[in-house]
N, C-alpha and C positions, 0 to 999 in steps of 0.2 A: 526580545522580541527587537526585529530590525525590518528594513523594508529595502526593498535592492531593484532599479530597474533595467531591464537586459531585452536589448532589442526591443525596446517601445513596451514590454508588458510586465507591468510590478508584481514582483512577488513578495511575500512576508516569510521571513525566515531566522532561526536563532542559531547559531553556534557557540557551543560551550562544553569545560569539559578539558583537560589538558592533555600532554602526549604526542607521539610523531603520527600515532595512527588516527586514521579517522572514521568512523562510522555513518554512513548516512542514512536515515530513517525516512521509508515514504509511505504513509498513508490511504486509510481505504478511501473507496468512493462515498463521497458525504462526509470525509472526518476533515480533519484540519490537525497543524503540530499539536495540537492539546490531548490528540488520541495517545502520544508518547509522554505524558505528563508523569507517568510513573515509571515510566523504565527507562528514559535519559539518565536518571541518581545512579543507576544501576551496571552504566557505562564511562560516565564523566570523570572519575577519578583515574582510570586510566586511559581514554579515548577522547581524544577530540568527536563531539558528536554532532553533525549536523543534520535538523529536523524543518521542514518549511511545508506552507499550503501553497500544493500543488493549483497550476493556473486553475482559474473556474470554481478554486473551493477554499472557505476559510477567510483571510481577507484579502486573499490576493486577486490580483482583474479576475472579472469573469469574462467568461467565453462566449463564443455566439458563431452558428456559421459551420464552418467543417474542424475539425482538429481530429491529429493524429497521432499515435505514440511514440513515432520519430518527435515530434514537438517536446513529449512529457520528459523523454530522456535529454535532448539536449538541454532543456532549462535544466538539470542537472551539470549538468557538464559544464554553461554558463554561470550556475551558482560555484563551483568548484574554482573556474578561475578568476571569476572576482572575487573571491575570496583568501586568493593565493593559495590554494590548495594542489599541490602538484604529485606525482606518482599515483599509484594503485588506493582506492578507498574498499571498504568492505559496505556494502548493502543490505539492509533487511527493509522489508515489505508487505504490509498486508494490505490480501484479497487484490484489487486492484494497482496498490501501491506494491505489491510483488508482482504483478505481469511489468510495471513499468521500469522496478530493477532487473530484471530478468530483460528485459528490454536495451535496458544500458547494460549490462554485461554483454550480449550481442552486439551491439553497434558501437564500443570504446570497452574491447576486452583489454587493452594495455592502461586500460584505466582502473581495472576491475578486479579485486583480491579474491572477493568470495563473496556469493550472495544466500541470504537466507529470505525464505518469504513464507508466508502463513495462506494458507484457501488461496493460492494463485489465481486470480482470475484471469486468465489466459483467452477467454472467447467467450461462445456462448453458443449452444448447440443450435442447429439449423432449426430443427424443430419447436423451438422458447422462442424465435427470434421475433418471428410477426406477432405475438402476445407479447410480448414486451416492449417493444416499438409500439404498437399503440399502446399498451399502461403508460410511457413517455408523454404521450399526447396527453392524454388526460392530467398526470403531474404538471407540465406544463400547462394547463387552463386552472388546474383547481392547486397548485400548490402542492408543497411537501404534504404537507395535512394529510392528501390521498392516500400516500404511501405509506405514512408511517406505522399504522397497526401490522398490515404485513410485515414490514420491513425488519419488526422487530422482533416479531415471532419467529421470523426465520433465522434471523440473523442475531438476535440477542437473543437467545431460549432463557424461557422461565427456569431453568436449572440453575442460570449462569446470573438469578438477580439477587442473592443473598444480599447483597449489598446495596442495597433500593437506591440510594441517595446516588449512588456511580451511575446506575442505570439512568434514574429519571433526570441525572445531567447530561448523559450522552444524549438519551431523547431529545433533548430539549434542544440540545445544539445539534444533533442530527435534523431538526423541522429548521433553522434558521439558516439551510442551504440556499440559493439561489436556484430556485428551479428549472431556469433556462441552460444556467451552467453544467447541473446535474444532468438533464436533459442531452446535452450536447458530450458530454465524459462518459454516459453510457450508450450513446451511439456510435462513441470510439470503442467501444467494447464490442456494441455488437458487430461491428465491421472486424474486429481481429480473428486474424490468423497465426500464432506463433509456431503451429506445430515445426515445421523447419527449423524455424532457427534455434527453436529448443533442442534438439537434437546435436548441432553444432555448437553448443556452449564447453567451453573450454575449461571454465574456472570451477572451484569445488560450490557446489548446491546443498543447503539445504530446505527439504520440504516439510513444513509441518501439517498436518492434520489438525482438525478440531472436532472431537467426538459429538459435539452439540450443533458444531456449524450443518443447519439445514439447506444453505442457501450455495454451500462446496462443498457438500459433504466429504468426509475423508476419501470415498472412494476415488471420486476426483482427483483430491489433493496429491493420492499415490500414483495414481494414475498419469498426473504432471510430473511425478518425480522419475517413474519408469521411463519417460522417452528424453531425460538429461541426463547422457553420459555420465554415470560414476555418482552419481545424486545420493543423497542418503533421505531417508525418509522417517517420519516420527509423528504419533500421534498423541493429543494428550487431551484431557477434559477442557477443552473450552469452545467458544464458538467463531463467528466469521469475524468481528470485531474484538478479537485475540490483543491486543495492547492493551485495549481498557478494560475487559473483562477478567484475565488474567494475567495480569504484566508480570509477575516473578514467574509464571512458569514460561511464559514467551521469551521472558529476559534467560531466563539458565538455558534455554533451549540452544537462543542463538550466542550465549558467552560459553558456552560447553562447545560448541560445533567450531568458534573463532578460534579456540584457545589450543585446542586438537591440531586447528590450521599451524598457527603461528601468524594468521592472518590479522 
């Protein structure tokens, strides 16, 4: 692991693996680069793998006030530049990380070879927005413990808790988030409208739905896939935090997708 300062913001990252091609991994909201601990070894023998804590998450600099998804995509470009990674990269993102990866592809098409996303969080339904923002005020006041029960119930379904130590470790890491940063990032999500840019994506895209995801059910993931020209869709028995819950299934989908493209 290492740290870098980009335009006054400190980010934690890890660049591992070998090869000429690079895969960028973007974690879920309230996640961190550790979300990919069991994914990286699947790719690092054949590719360089870049993972990082998005701003506001993990051990990267915390955020306050306004935050836009342009900034989140620009952080990836800044990391690539600082690490001397030129040419096109493949990206894989989970939930909000999927939205960031897709936005990077729209903002930097010349730097994107392919994108694979699971349960992409590309916005919030208008009818849910007011209740979600009200809940955020309570999280800011009471801390992450206020939200952990329903977040785990919907995102880390009981059907996926066979490895109880893995679940408990993830739950504890989730609780360690900065509530104000979490709320700032969530407000960014609440204001997202990616519909138009998704229709203009030109790179190959894979969308993965999780059968046990009660935050972004498979129907929502599939609807996102139908919006993107030529996108592929697959559903697997996983949940919202797919890279943690079923790392082998998640990795297999991405690996097969990238191999078919030679990306």
